[in-house]
mmCIF file of the N, C-alpha and C atoms, coordinates in Angstrom:
data_MODEL
# 
_entry.id   MODEL 
# 
loop_
_atom_site.group_PDB 
_atom_site.id 
_atom_site.type_symbol 
_atom_site.label_atom_id 
_atom_site.label_alt_id 
_atom_site.label_comp_id 
_atom_site.label_asym_id 
_atom_site.label_entity_id 
_atom_site.label_seq_id 
_atom_site.pdbx_PDB_ins_code 
_atom_site.Cartn_x 
_atom_site.Cartn_y 
_atom_site.Cartn_z 
_atom_site.occupancy 
_atom_site.B_iso_or_equiv 
_atom_site.pdbx_formal_charge 
_atom_site.auth_seq_id 
_atom_site.auth_comp_id 
_atom_site.auth_asym_id 
_atom_site.auth_atom_id 
_atom_site.pdbx_PDB_model_num 
ATOM 1   N N  . UNK A 1 1  ? 0.857   -1.176 0.008   1.00 0.00 ? 1  UNK A N  1 
ATOM 2   C CA . UNK A 1 1  ? 0.006   0.011  0.005   1.00 0.00 ? 1  UNK A CA 1 
ATOM 3   C C  . UNK A 1 1  ? 0.894   1.232  0.000   1.00 0.00 ? 1  UNK A C  1 
ATOM 4   N N  . UNK A 1 2  ? 0.587   2.123  -0.903  1.00 0.00 ? 2  UNK A N  1 
ATOM 5   C CA . UNK A 1 2  ? 1.399   3.353  -1.031  1.00 0.00 ? 2  UNK A CA 1 
ATOM 6   C C  . UNK A 1 2  ? 0.457   4.548  -0.996  1.00 0.00 ? 2  UNK A C  1 
ATOM 7   N N  . UNK A 1 3  ? 0.837   5.554  -0.205  1.00 0.00 ? 3  UNK A N  1 
ATOM 8   C CA . UNK A 1 3  ? 0.025   6.771  -0.098  1.00 0.00 ? 3  UNK A CA 1 
ATOM 9   C C  . UNK A 1 3  ? 0.697   7.898  -0.849  1.00 0.00 ? 3  UNK A C  1 
ATOM 10  N N  . UNK A 1 4  ? -0.120  8.644  -1.618  1.00 0.00 ? 4  UNK A N  1 
ATOM 11  C CA . UNK A 1 4  ? 0.380   9.779  -2.378  1.00 0.00 ? 4  UNK A CA 1 
ATOM 12  C C  . UNK A 1 4  ? -0.381  11.026 -1.941  1.00 0.00 ? 4  UNK A C  1 
ATOM 13  N N  . UNK A 1 5  ? 0.309   11.974 -1.367  1.00 0.00 ? 5  UNK A N  1 
ATOM 14  C CA . UNK A 1 5  ? -0.304  13.208 -0.900  1.00 0.00 ? 5  UNK A CA 1 
ATOM 15  C C  . UNK A 1 5  ? -0.169  14.286 -1.987  1.00 0.00 ? 5  UNK A C  1 
ATOM 16  N N  . UNK A 1 6  ? -1.258  14.533 -2.689  1.00 0.00 ? 6  UNK A N  1 
ATOM 17  C CA . UNK A 1 6  ? -1.240  15.514 -3.778  1.00 0.00 ? 6  UNK A CA 1 
ATOM 18  C C  . UNK A 1 6  ? -1.808  16.847 -3.336  1.00 0.00 ? 6  UNK A C  1 
ATOM 19  N N  . UNK A 1 7  ? -2.088  17.013 -2.078  1.00 0.00 ? 7  UNK A N  1 
ATOM 20  C CA . UNK A 1 7  ? -2.686  18.249 -1.555  1.00 0.00 ? 7  UNK A CA 1 
ATOM 21  C C  . UNK A 1 7  ? -1.808  19.485 -1.804  1.00 0.00 ? 7  UNK A C  1 
ATOM 22  N N  . UNK A 1 8  ? -0.487  19.395 -1.751  1.00 0.00 ? 8  UNK A N  1 
ATOM 23  C CA . UNK A 1 8  ? 0.321   20.587 -2.028  1.00 0.00 ? 8  UNK A CA 1 
ATOM 24  C C  . UNK A 1 8  ? 0.139   21.117 -3.464  1.00 0.00 ? 8  UNK A C  1 
ATOM 25  N N  . UNK A 1 9  ? -0.316  20.294 -4.347  1.00 0.00 ? 9  UNK A N  1 
ATOM 26  C CA . UNK A 1 9  ? -0.505  20.707 -5.745  1.00 0.00 ? 9  UNK A CA 1 
ATOM 27  C C  . UNK A 1 9  ? -1.833  21.471 -5.966  1.00 0.00 ? 9  UNK A C  1 
ATOM 28  N N  . UNK A 1 10 ? -2.658  21.518 -4.913  1.00 0.00 ? 10 UNK A N  1 
ATOM 29  C CA . UNK A 1 10 ? -3.942  22.199 -4.970  1.00 0.00 ? 10 UNK A CA 1 
ATOM 30  C C  . UNK A 1 10 ? -4.786  21.634 -6.119  1.00 0.00 ? 10 UNK A C  1 
ATOM 31  N N  . UNK A 1 11 ? -5.341  22.475 -6.986  1.00 0.00 ? 11 UNK A N  1 
ATOM 32  C CA . UNK A 1 11 ? -6.225  22.006 -8.056  1.00 0.00 ? 11 UNK A CA 1 
ATOM 33  C C  . UNK A 1 11 ? -5.453  21.444 -9.247  1.00 0.00 ? 11 UNK A C  1 
ATOM 34  N N  . UNK A 1 12 ? -4.124  21.509 -9.241  1.00 0.00 ? 12 UNK A N  1 
ATOM 35  C CA . UNK A 1 12 ? -3.318  21.026 -10.355 1.00 0.00 ? 12 UNK A CA 1 
ATOM 36  C C  . UNK A 1 12 ? -2.730  19.632 -10.095 1.00 0.00 ? 12 UNK A C  1 
ATOM 37  N N  . UNK A 1 13 ? -3.470  18.797 -9.394  1.00 0.00 ? 13 UNK A N  1 
ATOM 38  C CA . UNK A 1 13 ? -2.973  17.467 -9.037  1.00 0.00 ? 13 UNK A CA 1 
ATOM 39  C C  . UNK A 1 13 ? -3.107  16.420 -10.134 1.00 0.00 ? 13 UNK A C  1 
ATOM 40  N N  . UNK A 1 14 ? -3.953  16.670 -11.123 1.00 0.00 ? 14 UNK A N  1 
ATOM 41  C CA . UNK A 1 14 ? -4.282  15.641 -12.116 1.00 0.00 ? 14 UNK A CA 1 
ATOM 42  C C  . UNK A 1 14 ? -3.078  15.146 -12.941 1.00 0.00 ? 14 UNK A C  1 
ATOM 43  N N  . UNK A 1 15 ? -2.229  16.008 -13.475 1.00 0.00 ? 15 UNK A N  1 
ATOM 44  C CA . UNK A 1 15 ? -1.067  15.481 -14.222 1.00 0.00 ? 15 UNK A CA 1 
ATOM 45  C C  . UNK A 1 15 ? -0.193  14.586 -13.366 1.00 0.00 ? 15 UNK A C  1 
ATOM 46  N N  . UNK A 1 16 ? 0.008   14.948 -12.125 1.00 0.00 ? 16 UNK A N  1 
ATOM 47  C CA . UNK A 1 16 ? 0.862   14.133 -11.237 1.00 0.00 ? 16 UNK A CA 1 
ATOM 48  C C  . UNK A 1 16 ? 0.161   12.789 -10.929 1.00 0.00 ? 16 UNK A C  1 
ATOM 49  N N  . UNK A 1 17 ? -1.142  12.804 -10.743 1.00 0.00 ? 17 UNK A N  1 
ATOM 50  C CA . UNK A 1 17 ? -1.886  11.584 -10.484 1.00 0.00 ? 17 UNK A CA 1 
ATOM 51  C C  . UNK A 1 17 ? -1.755  10.633 -11.690 1.00 0.00 ? 17 UNK A C  1 
ATOM 52  N N  . UNK A 1 18 ? -1.898  11.154 -12.889 1.00 0.00 ? 18 UNK A N  1 
ATOM 53  C CA . UNK A 1 18 ? -1.752  10.320 -14.094 1.00 0.00 ? 18 UNK A CA 1 
ATOM 54  C C  . UNK A 1 18 ? -0.343  9.734  -14.164 1.00 0.00 ? 18 UNK A C  1 
ATOM 55  N N  . UNK A 1 19 ? 0.667   10.535 -13.845 1.00 0.00 ? 19 UNK A N  1 
ATOM 56  C CA . UNK A 1 19 ? 2.044   10.070 -13.855 1.00 0.00 ? 19 UNK A CA 1 
ATOM 57  C C  . UNK A 1 19 ? 2.266   8.933  -12.860 1.00 0.00 ? 19 UNK A C  1 
ATOM 58  N N  . UNK A 1 20 ? 1.729   9.082  -11.676 1.00 0.00 ? 20 UNK A N  1 
ATOM 59  C CA . UNK A 1 20 ? 1.870   8.070  -10.638 1.00 0.00 ? 20 UNK A CA 1 
ATOM 60  C C  . UNK A 1 20 ? 1.189   6.782  -11.066 1.00 0.00 ? 20 UNK A C  1 
ATOM 61  N N  . UNK A 1 21 ? -0.037  6.886  -11.572 1.00 0.00 ? 21 UNK A N  1 
ATOM 62  C CA . UNK A 1 21 ? -0.776  5.696  -11.981 1.00 0.00 ? 21 UNK A CA 1 
ATOM 63  C C  . UNK A 1 21 ? -0.067  4.946  -13.116 1.00 0.00 ? 21 UNK A C  1 
ATOM 64  N N  . UNK A 1 22 ? 0.623   5.660  -13.964 1.00 0.00 ? 22 UNK A N  1 
ATOM 65  C CA . UNK A 1 22 ? 1.331   4.985  -15.069 1.00 0.00 ? 22 UNK A CA 1 
ATOM 66  C C  . UNK A 1 22 ? 2.509   4.143  -14.594 1.00 0.00 ? 22 UNK A C  1 
ATOM 67  N N  . UNK A 1 23 ? 3.009   4.428  -13.394 1.00 0.00 ? 23 UNK A N  1 
ATOM 68  C CA . UNK A 1 23 ? 4.165   3.670  -12.891 1.00 0.00 ? 23 UNK A CA 1 
ATOM 69  C C  . UNK A 1 23 ? 3.874   2.926  -11.584 1.00 0.00 ? 23 UNK A C  1 
ATOM 70  N N  . UNK A 1 24 ? 2.660   3.030  -11.068 1.00 0.00 ? 24 UNK A N  1 
ATOM 71  C CA . UNK A 1 24 ? 2.276   2.365  -9.814  1.00 0.00 ? 24 UNK A CA 1 
ATOM 72  C C  . UNK A 1 24 ? 2.289   0.841  -10.035 1.00 0.00 ? 24 UNK A C  1 
ATOM 73  N N  . UNK A 1 25 ? 2.885   0.081  -9.112  1.00 0.00 ? 25 UNK A N  1 
ATOM 74  C CA . UNK A 1 25 ? 2.975   -1.374 -9.288  1.00 0.00 ? 25 UNK A CA 1 
ATOM 75  C C  . UNK A 1 25 ? 1.619   -2.058 -9.342  1.00 0.00 ? 25 UNK A C  1 
ATOM 76  N N  . UNK A 1 26 ? 1.482   -2.944 -10.302 1.00 0.00 ? 26 UNK A N  1 
ATOM 77  C CA . UNK A 1 26 ? 0.255   -3.721 -10.471 1.00 0.00 ? 26 UNK A CA 1 
ATOM 78  C C  . UNK A 1 26 ? 0.014   -4.567 -9.223  1.00 0.00 ? 26 UNK A C  1 
ATOM 79  N N  . UNK A 1 27 ? -1.232  -4.601 -8.753  1.00 0.00 ? 27 UNK A N  1 
ATOM 80  C CA . UNK A 1 27 ? -1.605  -5.381 -7.581  1.00 0.00 ? 27 UNK A CA 1 
ATOM 81  C C  . UNK A 1 27 ? -1.433  -4.662 -6.267  1.00 0.00 ? 27 UNK A C  1 
ATOM 82  N N  . UNK A 1 28 ? -0.781  -3.516 -6.284  1.00 0.00 ? 28 UNK A N  1 
ATOM 83  C CA . UNK A 1 28 ? -0.584  -2.752 -5.040  1.00 0.00 ? 28 UNK A CA 1 
ATOM 84  C C  . UNK A 1 28 ? -1.649  -1.671 -4.922  1.00 0.00 ? 28 UNK A C  1 
ATOM 85  N N  . UNK A 1 29 ? -2.156  -1.504 -3.717  1.00 0.00 ? 29 UNK A N  1 
ATOM 86  C CA . UNK A 1 29 ? -3.173  -0.485 -3.438  1.00 0.00 ? 29 UNK A CA 1 
ATOM 87  C C  . UNK A 1 29 ? -2.499  0.887  -3.380  1.00 0.00 ? 29 UNK A C  1 
ATOM 88  N N  . UNK A 1 30 ? -3.142  1.864  -3.996  1.00 0.00 ? 30 UNK A N  1 
ATOM 89  C CA . UNK A 1 30 ? -2.667  3.243  -3.951  1.00 0.00 ? 30 UNK A CA 1 
ATOM 90  C C  . UNK A 1 30 ? -3.709  4.130  -3.295  1.00 0.00 ? 30 UNK A C  1 
ATOM 91  N N  . UNK A 1 31 ? -3.280  5.003  -2.411  1.00 0.00 ? 31 UNK A N  1 
ATOM 92  C CA . UNK A 1 31 ? -4.172  5.942  -1.724  1.00 0.00 ? 31 UNK A CA 1 
ATOM 93  C C  . UNK A 1 31 ? -3.740  7.338  -2.133  1.00 0.00 ? 31 UNK A C  1 
ATOM 94  N N  . UNK A 1 32 ? -4.691  8.097  -2.685  1.00 0.00 ? 32 UNK A N  1 
ATOM 95  C CA . UNK A 1 32 ? -4.442  9.455  -3.145  1.00 0.00 ? 32 UNK A CA 1 
ATOM 96  C C  . UNK A 1 32 ? -5.214  10.457 -2.287  1.00 0.00 ? 32 UNK A C  1 
ATOM 97  N N  . UNK A 1 33 ? -4.527  11.489 -1.820  1.00 0.00 ? 33 UNK A N  1 
ATOM 98  C CA . UNK A 1 33 ? -5.179  12.576 -1.098  1.00 0.00 ? 33 UNK A CA 1 
ATOM 99  C C  . UNK A 1 33 ? -5.056  13.832 -1.955  1.00 0.00 ? 33 UNK A C  1 
ATOM 100 N N  . UNK A 1 34 ? -6.168  14.583 -2.094  1.00 0.00 ? 34 UNK A N  1 
ATOM 101 C CA . UNK A 1 34 ? -6.139  15.823 -2.861  1.00 0.00 ? 34 UNK A CA 1 
ATOM 102 C C  . UNK A 1 34 ? -7.202  16.765 -2.360  1.00 0.00 ? 34 UNK A C  1 
ATOM 103 N N  . UNK A 1 35 ? -7.062  18.038 -2.659  1.00 0.00 ? 35 UNK A N  1 
ATOM 104 C CA . UNK A 1 35 ? -8.057  19.039 -2.276  1.00 0.00 ? 35 UNK A CA 1 
ATOM 105 C C  . UNK A 1 35 ? -9.223  19.013 -3.244  1.00 0.00 ? 35 UNK A C  1 
ATOM 106 N N  . UNK A 1 36 ? -10.448 19.223 -2.699  1.00 0.00 ? 36 UNK A N  1 
ATOM 107 C CA . UNK A 1 36 ? -11.616 19.111 -3.558  1.00 0.00 ? 36 UNK A CA 1 
ATOM 108 C C  . UNK A 1 36 ? -12.181 20.441 -4.025  1.00 0.00 ? 36 UNK A C  1 
ATOM 109 N N  . UNK A 1 37 ? -12.099 21.473 -3.253  1.00 0.00 ? 37 UNK A N  1 
ATOM 110 C CA . UNK A 1 37 ? -12.665 22.757 -3.676  1.00 0.00 ? 37 UNK A CA 1 
ATOM 111 C C  . UNK A 1 37 ? -14.134 22.677 -4.003  1.00 0.00 ? 37 UNK A C  1 
ATOM 112 N N  . UNK A 1 38 ? -14.483 22.725 -5.284  1.00 0.00 ? 38 UNK A N  1 
ATOM 113 C CA . UNK A 1 38 ? -15.895 22.729 -5.703  1.00 0.00 ? 38 UNK A CA 1 
ATOM 114 C C  . UNK A 1 38 ? -16.435 21.342 -6.044  1.00 0.00 ? 38 UNK A C  1 
ATOM 115 N N  . UNK A 1 39 ? -15.783 20.300 -5.651  1.00 0.00 ? 39 UNK A N  1 
ATOM 116 C CA . UNK A 1 39 ? -16.183 18.895 -5.865  1.00 0.00 ? 39 UNK A CA 1 
ATOM 117 C C  . UNK A 1 39 ? -15.976 18.408 -7.298  1.00 0.00 ? 39 UNK A C  1 
ATOM 118 N N  . UNK A 1 40 ? -15.680 19.235 -8.257  1.00 0.00 ? 40 UNK A N  1 
ATOM 119 C CA . UNK A 1 40 ? -15.426 18.760 -9.624  1.00 0.00 ? 40 UNK A CA 1 
ATOM 120 C C  . UNK A 1 40 ? -14.191 17.838 -9.716  1.00 0.00 ? 40 UNK A C  1 
ATOM 121 N N  . UNK A 1 41 ? -13.185 18.023 -8.900  1.00 0.00 ? 41 UNK A N  1 
ATOM 122 C CA . UNK A 1 41 ? -12.024 17.118 -8.973  1.00 0.00 ? 41 UNK A CA 1 
ATOM 123 C C  . UNK A 1 41 ? -12.368 15.667 -8.639  1.00 0.00 ? 41 UNK A C  1 
ATOM 124 N N  . UNK A 1 42 ? -13.462 15.463 -7.924  1.00 0.00 ? 42 UNK A N  1 
ATOM 125 C CA . UNK A 1 42 ? -13.816 14.092 -7.560  1.00 0.00 ? 42 UNK A CA 1 
ATOM 126 C C  . UNK A 1 42 ? -14.168 13.286 -8.819  1.00 0.00 ? 42 UNK A C  1 
ATOM 127 N N  . UNK A 1 43 ? -15.004 13.820 -9.658  1.00 0.00 ? 43 UNK A N  1 
ATOM 128 C CA . UNK A 1 43 ? -15.370 13.120 -10.894 1.00 0.00 ? 43 UNK A CA 1 
ATOM 129 C C  . UNK A 1 43 ? -14.168 13.007 -11.820 1.00 0.00 ? 43 UNK A C  1 
ATOM 130 N N  . UNK A 1 44 ? -13.372 14.051 -11.908 1.00 0.00 ? 44 UNK A N  1 
ATOM 131 C CA . UNK A 1 44 ? -12.191 14.005 -12.781 1.00 0.00 ? 44 UNK A CA 1 
ATOM 132 C C  . UNK A 1 44 ? -11.211 12.938 -12.295 1.00 0.00 ? 44 UNK A C  1 
ATOM 133 N N  . UNK A 1 45 ? -11.037 12.827 -10.994 1.00 0.00 ? 45 UNK A N  1 
ATOM 134 C CA . UNK A 1 45 ? -10.119 11.798 -10.480 1.00 0.00 ? 45 UNK A CA 1 
ATOM 135 C C  . UNK A 1 45 ? -10.651 10.401 -10.767 1.00 0.00 ? 45 UNK A C  1 
ATOM 136 N N  . UNK A 1 46 ? -11.964 10.200 -10.662 1.00 0.00 ? 46 UNK A N  1 
ATOM 137 C CA . UNK A 1 46 ? -12.563 8.901  -10.987 1.00 0.00 ? 46 UNK A CA 1 
ATOM 138 C C  . UNK A 1 46 ? -12.361 8.582  -12.464 1.00 0.00 ? 46 UNK A C  1 
ATOM 139 N N  . UNK A 1 47 ? -12.490 9.593  -13.329 1.00 0.00 ? 47 UNK A N  1 
ATOM 140 C CA . UNK A 1 47 ? -12.255 9.396  -14.749 1.00 0.00 ? 47 UNK A CA 1 
ATOM 141 C C  . UNK A 1 47 ? -10.803 9.016  -15.042 1.00 0.00 ? 47 UNK A C  1 
ATOM 142 N N  . UNK A 1 48 ? -9.872  9.651  -14.346 1.00 0.00 ? 48 UNK A N  1 
ATOM 143 C CA . UNK A 1 48 ? -8.440  9.318  -14.518 1.00 0.00 ? 48 UNK A CA 1 
ATOM 144 C C  . UNK A 1 48 ? -8.187  7.880  -14.107 1.00 0.00 ? 48 UNK A C  1 
ATOM 145 N N  . UNK A 1 49 ? -8.763  7.464  -12.998 1.00 0.00 ? 49 UNK A N  1 
ATOM 146 C CA . UNK A 1 49 ? -8.601  6.094  -12.519 1.00 0.00 ? 49 UNK A CA 1 
ATOM 147 C C  . UNK A 1 49 ? -9.131  5.115  -13.552 1.00 0.00 ? 49 UNK A C  1 
ATOM 148 N N  . UNK A 1 50 ? -10.298 5.396  -14.087 1.00 0.00 ? 50 UNK A N  1 
ATOM 149 C CA . UNK A 1 50 ? -10.906 4.508  -15.085 1.00 0.00 ? 50 UNK A CA 1 
ATOM 150 C C  . UNK A 1 50 ? -10.065 4.452  -16.367 1.00 0.00 ? 50 UNK A C  1 
ATOM 151 N N  . UNK A 1 51 ? -9.590  5.597  -16.840 1.00 0.00 ? 51 UNK A N  1 
ATOM 152 C CA . UNK A 1 51 ? -8.750  5.654  -18.044 1.00 0.00 ? 51 UNK A CA 1 
ATOM 153 C C  . UNK A 1 51 ? -7.462  4.837  -17.878 1.00 0.00 ? 51 UNK A C  1 
ATOM 154 N N  . UNK A 1 52 ? -6.925  4.827  -16.663 1.00 0.00 ? 52 UNK A N  1 
ATOM 155 C CA . UNK A 1 52 ? -5.697  4.093  -16.381 1.00 0.00 ? 52 UNK A CA 1 
ATOM 156 C C  . UNK A 1 52 ? -5.968  2.610  -16.128 1.00 0.00 ? 52 UNK A C  1 
ATOM 157 N N  . UNK A 1 53 ? -7.231  2.208  -16.225 1.00 0.00 ? 53 UNK A N  1 
ATOM 158 C CA . UNK A 1 53 ? -7.681  0.823  -16.038 1.00 0.00 ? 53 UNK A CA 1 
ATOM 159 C C  . UNK A 1 53 ? -7.433  0.326  -14.611 1.00 0.00 ? 53 UNK A C  1 
ATOM 160 N N  . UNK A 1 54 ? -7.633  1.209  -13.662 1.00 0.00 ? 54 UNK A N  1 
ATOM 161 C CA . UNK A 1 54 ? -7.581  0.851  -12.251 1.00 0.00 ? 54 UNK A CA 1 
ATOM 162 C C  . UNK A 1 54 ? -8.997  0.699  -11.726 1.00 0.00 ? 54 UNK A C  1 
ATOM 163 N N  . UNK A 1 55 ? -9.112  -0.011 -10.627 1.00 0.00 ? 55 UNK A N  1 
ATOM 164 C CA . UNK A 1 55 ? -10.389 -0.146 -9.948  1.00 0.00 ? 55 UNK A CA 1 
ATOM 165 C C  . UNK A 1 55 ? -10.447 0.886  -8.808  1.00 0.00 ? 55 UNK A C  1 
ATOM 166 N N  . UNK A 1 56 ? -11.507 1.634  -8.737  1.00 0.00 ? 56 UNK A N  1 
ATOM 167 C CA . UNK A 1 56 ? -11.696 2.609  -7.666  1.00 0.00 ? 56 UNK A CA 1 
ATOM 168 C C  . UNK A 1 56 ? -12.318 1.838  -6.505  1.00 0.00 ? 56 UNK A C  1 
ATOM 169 N N  . UNK A 1 57 ? -11.560 1.624  -5.424  1.00 0.00 ? 57 UNK A N  1 
ATOM 170 C CA . UNK A 1 57 ? -12.006 0.827  -4.297  1.00 0.00 ? 57 UNK A CA 1 
ATOM 171 C C  . UNK A 1 57 ? -12.797 1.653  -3.287  1.00 0.00 ? 57 UNK A C  1 
ATOM 172 N N  . UNK A 1 58 ? -12.415 2.915  -3.148  1.00 0.00 ? 58 UNK A N  1 
ATOM 173 C CA . UNK A 1 58 ? -13.072 3.771  -2.146  1.00 0.00 ? 58 UNK A CA 1 
ATOM 174 C C  . UNK A 1 58 ? -12.839 5.230  -2.510  1.00 0.00 ? 58 UNK A C  1 
ATOM 175 N N  . UNK A 1 59 ? -13.823 6.041  -2.170  1.00 0.00 ? 59 UNK A N  1 
ATOM 176 C CA . UNK A 1 59 ? -13.736 7.483  -2.395  1.00 0.00 ? 59 UNK A CA 1 
ATOM 177 C C  . UNK A 1 59 ? -14.480 8.153  -1.272  1.00 0.00 ? 59 UNK A C  1 
ATOM 178 N N  . UNK A 1 60 ? -13.765 8.956  -0.491  1.00 0.00 ? 60 UNK A N  1 
ATOM 179 C CA . UNK A 1 60 ? -14.440 9.578  0.659   1.00 0.00 ? 60 UNK A CA 1 
ATOM 180 C C  . UNK A 1 60 ? -13.812 10.915 1.032   1.00 0.00 ? 60 UNK A C  1 
ATOM 181 N N  . UNK A 1 61 ? -14.613 11.680 1.707   1.00 0.00 ? 61 UNK A N  1 
ATOM 182 C CA . UNK A 1 61 ? -14.172 12.986 2.204   1.00 0.00 ? 61 UNK A CA 1 
ATOM 183 C C  . UNK A 1 61 ? -13.281 12.752 3.419   1.00 0.00 ? 61 UNK A C  1 
ATOM 184 N N  . UNK A 1 62 ? -12.104 13.324 3.391   1.00 0.00 ? 62 UNK A N  1 
ATOM 185 C CA . UNK A 1 62 ? -11.124 13.120 4.439   1.00 0.00 ? 62 UNK A CA 1 
ATOM 186 C C  . UNK A 1 62 ? -11.314 14.125 5.574   1.00 0.00 ? 62 UNK A C  1 
ATOM 187 N N  . UNK A 1 63 ? -11.580 15.361 5.232   1.00 0.00 ? 63 UNK A N  1 
ATOM 188 C CA . UNK A 1 63 ? -11.881 16.412 6.188   1.00 0.00 ? 63 UNK A CA 1 
ATOM 189 C C  . UNK A 1 63 ? -12.648 17.488 5.417   1.00 0.00 ? 63 UNK A C  1 
ATOM 190 N N  . UNK A 1 64 ? -12.647 18.707 5.883   1.00 0.00 ? 64 UNK A N  1 
ATOM 191 C CA . UNK A 1 64 ? -13.460 19.758 5.243   1.00 0.00 ? 64 UNK A CA 1 
ATOM 192 C C  . UNK A 1 64 ? -13.007 20.115 3.826   1.00 0.00 ? 64 UNK A C  1 
ATOM 193 N N  . UNK A 1 65 ? -11.748 19.953 3.504   1.00 0.00 ? 65 UNK A N  1 
ATOM 194 C CA . UNK A 1 65 ? -11.264 20.370 2.183   1.00 0.00 ? 65 UNK A CA 1 
ATOM 195 C C  . UNK A 1 65 ? -10.573 19.269 1.390   1.00 0.00 ? 65 UNK A C  1 
ATOM 196 N N  . UNK A 1 66 ? -10.327 18.110 1.969   1.00 0.00 ? 66 UNK A N  1 
ATOM 197 C CA . UNK A 1 66 ? -9.559  17.063 1.308   1.00 0.00 ? 66 UNK A CA 1 
ATOM 198 C C  . UNK A 1 66 ? -10.394 15.835 1.006   1.00 0.00 ? 66 UNK A C  1 
ATOM 199 N N  . UNK A 1 67 ? -9.989  15.133 -0.031  1.00 0.00 ? 67 UNK A N  1 
ATOM 200 C CA . UNK A 1 67 ? -10.673 13.914 -0.470  1.00 0.00 ? 67 UNK A CA 1 
ATOM 201 C C  . UNK A 1 67 ? -9.636  12.807 -0.589  1.00 0.00 ? 67 UNK A C  1 
ATOM 202 N N  . UNK A 1 68 ? -10.052 11.590 -0.356  1.00 0.00 ? 68 UNK A N  1 
ATOM 203 C CA . UNK A 1 68 ? -9.190  10.426 -0.446  1.00 0.00 ? 68 UNK A CA 1 
ATOM 204 C C  . UNK A 1 68 ? -9.807  9.402  -1.387  1.00 0.00 ? 68 UNK A C  1 
ATOM 205 N N  . UNK A 1 69 ? -9.016  8.866  -2.294  1.00 0.00 ? 69 UNK A N  1 
ATOM 206 C CA . UNK A 1 69 ? -9.471  7.750  -3.096  1.00 0.00 ? 69 UNK A CA 1 
ATOM 207 C C  . UNK A 1 69 ? -8.483  6.607  -2.957  1.00 0.00 ? 69 UNK A C  1 
ATOM 208 N N  . UNK A 1 70 ? -8.995  5.393  -3.045  1.00 0.00 ? 70 UNK A N  1 
ATOM 209 C CA . UNK A 1 70 ? -8.187  4.197  -2.932  1.00 0.00 ? 70 UNK A CA 1 
ATOM 210 C C  . UNK A 1 70 ? -8.346  3.410  -4.239  1.00 0.00 ? 70 UNK A C  1 
ATOM 211 N N  . UNK A 1 71 ? -7.235  3.056  -4.866  1.00 0.00 ? 71 UNK A N  1 
ATOM 212 C CA . UNK A 1 71 ? -7.284  2.378  -6.167  1.00 0.00 ? 71 UNK A CA 1 
ATOM 213 C C  . UNK A 1 71 ? -6.391  1.155  -6.181  1.00 0.00 ? 71 UNK A C  1 
ATOM 214 N N  . UNK A 1 72 ? -6.696  0.265  -7.143  1.00 0.00 ? 72 UNK A N  1 
ATOM 215 C CA . UNK A 1 72 ? -5.864  -0.930 -7.319  1.00 0.00 ? 72 UNK A CA 1 
ATOM 216 C C  . UNK A 1 72 ? -6.048  -1.422 -8.751  1.00 0.00 ? 72 UNK A C  1 
ATOM 217 N N  . UNK A 1 73 ? -4.957  -1.961 -9.301  1.00 0.00 ? 73 UNK A N  1 
ATOM 218 C CA . UNK A 1 73 ? -5.015  -2.562 -10.630 1.00 0.00 ? 73 UNK A CA 1 
ATOM 219 C C  . UNK A 1 73 ? -4.569  -4.000 -10.507 1.00 0.00 ? 73 UNK A C  1 
ATOM 220 N N  . UNK A 1 74 ? -5.428  -4.892 -10.939 1.00 0.00 ? 74 UNK A N  1 
ATOM 221 C CA . UNK A 1 74 ? -5.109  -6.336 -10.871 1.00 0.00 ? 74 UNK A CA 1 
ATOM 222 C C  . UNK A 1 74 ? -4.298  -6.747 -12.065 1.00 0.00 ? 74 UNK A C  1 
# 
């Protein structure tokens, strides 16, 4: 299990998330944290996960401004 904190990137986390998913080890769970702002990043992050052929295991609000998603590729 590997955790990736993308919160410092604010709303510009998507390119980094794509980069990580392209090299994340198959079969290993990945946990991504990012800021949500207006909630649109949630759908975009789910789309990125799907495009990378990962399974979205969990998606939840971490606190008032942050969101967490858990992914895995078999």
